[in-house]
Each structure stands twice: as C-alpha cells, then as structure tokens.
N, C-alpha and C positions, 0 to 999 in steps of 0.2 A: 163498118166500112173502114174506119181509121185503123182498126186492128189488122184487117186484111192488107191495107196499104203498108203498114209497118212490117208485116211479115214478108211482103214482096221485096221491099227495100232491104230488109235484113239478108234475104237470100242473094240479092244482087250485089250489095256493097260490103256487108260485114264479112262475107267470105273472102273478099280481096284485101281486107285490112291487114296491116302488119301486126302480128301477134306473137307471143312467145311460142316456142316450139311445143311446149307442153299443151297449149291450146289446140294445136294442129293434131296432136296425138289423141286428145280428148274427143275430137269430133267423130271418131270411129266407135265410140261407146254410147250408151244411153244417157250417161250423166251429162248435165249441162256444162258448158265451158267454165262457168263460175265455180261450180262444185269441184271440177277437176283441178282448177287453179288452186283452190284451198287445200286440196290433198297433195298436189305435186310440188308446190313451191316450198321453199325452205321455211323453217320456223320463223314466225313473226309475220309471214305474208297473210295469215288469216285476217289481220286487221286492215289490210289494204282493200281498196275498192275494186270492183270488177273493172278491168280496163276499158270495157265497152261504154263507160260513161265519161271517158276522157278523150278529147280531140286534140290533135296536134296541128297547129295552124302556122303557116309560113307566108312570107311575102308581104309583110306589113310595114317594113322599115320606112317607106316613104311617108307614112303617117306621122312619124316621129322626128322628121328632119329638123324642124324648128322648135321642138319641145324640150324643155329642161329635163335633165336626167331624173330629178326627183318627181316629175309629173308623168313619167312614162306609165306607171301602173294604172293610174286613174284614166288617162287618155285611152290606153289600150283596152281597158275593161269596157269603157263606154262604146268603143267601136265594135268590140266582140259582141256586146249585147245587141247592137243593131244588126249585126250579121246573123244572129241567131233567130231572127224572125219571131220575137216574142217569147222564146223559151228562156226561162230564168237561168242565169249563169251563177253557179255556186262560187267559183273562184277562178282567177287567171294567174298563172305563174310564168314569168318570162325566163327564158334561158339566155343568159348574157355571156358574151365572149370576154376575153381579157381586156378588150378595148372599152369595157364598161358600157357598151351599147347593145341593144338586142341583137342576137344572131338572126337567123332566119326563121325562128319558130318560137311558139309559146304553147303552154298546155292550158286547156280550158276544161274545167270540171263541171258536169251537170248533175242533177239530182239522181238520175238513173239512166239506164241504157236507152230507154224509149225516148227520153228528152234529147239525149245526145244524137240519136238517130234522126230525129225530126230536124234538129239544127244542121246536122251533117248533110241531109238531102237538100235542104234549102241552099246551103253554101255551095254545094256541088252544082246545083242548077243555075245559080246566079254567077258563079265564078269569083265570088268575093268571100274570103281572101283567095289568092291564086292557088295556094296549096292547103289542102285539108285532108286529114286521115285520122283513123283511130290510133291511139297511142299504145305502145307496148307498156305493160305493167312495170317491168323492172326499169325501163328507160324513164318513165314518168317518176317513179320512186326516187331514182338517183337525181333527177332534176330538182325535186322538192328538197332533198337533202343538201344539194349544192347551194340552192338559194338560201337555205337556213344558215349554212356555214358561212357564206359570204356576209350575211347580216351580222353574225356573231363576231366575225373578224373586224368589220367596220366599227362595231361597238367597242371592241377591245382597243383598237387604235385610238379612238376618241378618248377612252378611259386613260390611256397613256399620255394624253395631251397632244396627240398627233392629228393631222388633218388628212383623212383618207381620200380626199379629193385632190390633193396635190400630186404633181406629176410622178414623183418617185413611188407613191403608194397607190396610184390609181388602179393598177392591175393586181395589186397584192391580195385583196380578198379572194378573187377568182383563182389565183395561183395557189394560195394557201389551201383553199377548199379542195381543189383538185389533188394537191399533194397529200393532204390528210386522207382523202378517200383512197388514194393509191397505197399509202403506207398502212392502211387498215383493210386492204382488200381481202385479207384472209377470212374475214367474217362472212363473206359471201361464197366461200368455197367449202366443200365437204371432202372427207376422205375418199368417198366413192368417185368424186369428180377428179381428184388428183391421181389416184391409182389407175383409173380408167381401164380396168381389166388386165393390167400388165403383170399378171401372176402366172408363172409357168411351172409345169411339172419338171423336176430335175433331180436326179439322184446325186445330190451333193450334200454332205453333212459337215463340212468344215466352215470355219468362220468366214463371213463376207464383211468387209470393212470398207466404207467410203469415208475418207477423212478430208479435213481442210475445206469443208463446205462453208462458203462465206454466208453469213446471215446478218441482217439488219432489222432492228426492232425498235419499239418505243416503250420506254419505262412508263408504267401506268401511274406512278407516283408523281412524276414531274412532267410527263409528256416530252422527255428528252431522249435522244437516241442512245441505244447501246448496240454494239456490233462486235463481231468476232468470227470464230470458226466452230463448226459442229463436226463431230466425229460420230458416225452411226454404224453400228455393227449388229449382225444377227447370225445365229447358227441355224441354217435351214433344216426343215423337217419334211423333205419331199417336194417342197415348192420354193421357188426363188422369185424375187421381186425385181422388176426392171430397175437398173441402177439409178437412172435419172429420177425415179419416183421417190427415192430417199431424200434427194435434194428438194424435190417439190413438197414433200411432207414437211420438211423443216421450214421451207419458205411460207407455207400456208399458215403455220402457227406463229412464225416470227412476224408476219404482217398483221398483227393484232396488238392491242395494248397488253403488255406482258410484264412479268418478273422472270428473271432468268431461271429460277428454280422450277417454276410451273412450266415454262417453255420446255425445259429438259424432259420433264415427266410426260408432257403431252406428246412429244415426238416419239418417245419410247412406247407409250401406250398405243399410239396410232399404228406403228409398225407391228406391234403385237396383235392388234385387232385385225389388221389387213392380211397378215400372213400366218399367224399362229405358229411361229417358229419355236425351236427348242430354247432359244434365249435371245434377248435383245439388250443392247447397251448403247447409251448415248452420253457423250461428254461434250460440254460446251465450254469454251474459253472466250470471255468477252471483256470489253472495256465499256464503262458506263460514263456518259457525259454528265450525269447527275452527281458523280463523284469528282469529275475532272474540272468542270467549268463553274461549279458552285459548291456550296457546303464545304467539305473537307479539302477540296481542290487538290487531289492526288492524281495527277494526270497519268502517271506510270503504272497505277494499280490495275491488275486484271483479276477477274473472278472465274473460278473453275467450278462447274457443277457436273454431277454425273447421276445417271439412273440406270440400274442394272436389273434385269429380270431373268428368271429361269436359270439356264445353265451358267450364265455369267455371275449370278448371285450364289449359286450352290457350289460352283467349282472354282477354287482359288487359282488353279493353274490356267483355266480358260480366261479368267479375269486378268491374270498377270500377262498372258500372251497379248491380250487386247492393248493394255497400256504400253507394252513393249513395242508393238507395231505403231501405235500412235506417236510415240517418242522417237522412233527410229528415223534418224535423218537420212540414212541410206535408202529408205523406202520412198523418198521424194523424187519426183521426175525432174 
C-alpha cells in the first residue's frame, strides 16, 4: 500500500518539481532520471546525489528572530526534523545572504528519494514550512560549495587575528565566496556550451584575427590576478566561427586557476578542436600581480606567450603577417 501511495505522489508532485533541463529530456527515454543525470552532467557529477532526495525549504526566518547566529544551524535542524514527520534528516545547509542571516531557503538532505517524498507530502499537506519543493542538483551543489567557502574564509580571517563578526568583515565571507565562484566559473563550462553551434560554412581561406580581447584570470601559484589582452587568429578551411566565440573561449579558460603558458595553449587547442582550421595562433600579453605586489615587485613587467599550430607554425610568412597585424597601430579603431 505504501509503495502504491508513493508512486501516486511521485506522479502528482515529482513531475512538477524544479529540475535540471537534462532531467526533463531524460523522461522521454526508458532510463531513470538518476541514470540520465549521471550520463548527461559534467565530469564529477557522478559523485553527487540524486536531486530527488534534496528538498528546498523557505519561509522559516520568523523562527530565528531571537536566535544567536551561531545557534541557527541547530535550531533550524530541530525544526526541520519536526516538519519531516519522523523521517530522518541527513543534513541541513542554510543559504545565507550577505547580511549573514538566512535568506528565504535552506536545503534538506534525506537518505533517499522515498524518504524525501514522504517528508515532502507531509509538509505540503500541513503547510509548514510555507514553501517546499525538490531542489535542482546544480543549485544545491553550488549552495554547498558556497557554505564551505564561507567557513574557510571565516577561518582564514580568524587565523589573521581578525574578528569576522565585526561590522567591516560581516559580509566578507559571503562576498569572497561569490567572487571566487565567479572568477572560476570556467570550470562549469565546456567548449560545446561556448561555441553553441556557431560554426558556418564559408569559402574563405585568409587569416581571421580578433585582437585586444581583454582577459582576467587567477594565478594558481598565489591566487593573485593576472590580466591583459589576447590575440586569436586562425586560417579557415571551409568553415568560420562566430567572432564572439573566440572571446568566449578565451574567457572560459581564463576563468580558472591558471598559468599564462597553459592558458595560451588551451585557447589555441580549443579553437583547433572546434573548427579544424588550416592553422591557429594565440598570443597573450599579461601583467601579473604576483610579480607586482609581492616577491620581485616589478610592477611594469609584462609577459608575452604564444602558441601556433598548423599553417602558422609551418609558414614563416603567415606567422610574420600575424605579428605585423597584431602590432599595427593603424589597425586599431
């Protein structure tokens, strides 16, 4: 009877939950959503749990009005356990805003999807909390990472002898976590995402150059910024790439922990893999804060790296034309 009951509620409620688009696509096949998730999500997602065992709850701030910040997790977990009608709660993670108070939701993890479904139906029937739904996998994953980064930042501030609870630093852990995730967002992107099918048949076999592309990245040795300009060129072989995609490819790899030499090579190989042109060339000119504000402290130094493939490597005239165009001041708008 319980199995039939769960299947009924699964049809009524699970079909209306917010889920990643890949889950929606999976429903048309015979594979289960969990199996499809493991296949279609990016590398590393295989270790994540099925999102159907995670609930997203909102509307509980009134419970914490007179509670000390450090007591939020224990108080909230106790309340969530009571709302779950006896179903064991594995963990509760709160999503906090910059004001260092809970926003309007938290994530509750249960042992499996059947347990989450049982708790979900009870909460929906009682109306406590006011908002409850199944969580998106990627959304939940990012919340967990944000929470972990905030804790690391607080520990670092204390290690420096600072008080993370003082006014000037109260919002810093959340800001730092959000900034770090943005600065490394390239890890969650793929070449297919960036190119997005913008490859076109075109009878053009002369060099295409997009220069002075601004890039910002983080040196993986000191986690300090380096920034500069990228010049990306290729010689088409029956196909051309949307011009903005060259900038997007550079951005995708720059938004990761990098060294300039590897960044240059990765951009060149990505253009080669996407388009298979007759030749590819990438030149980066950057300044590194790890050289300017620490260590040798040479603020005016710049670093130039290049990577050439195909026609640019074989033909000195083509390579010379590339560097002539890059250095041509009259070619600037």
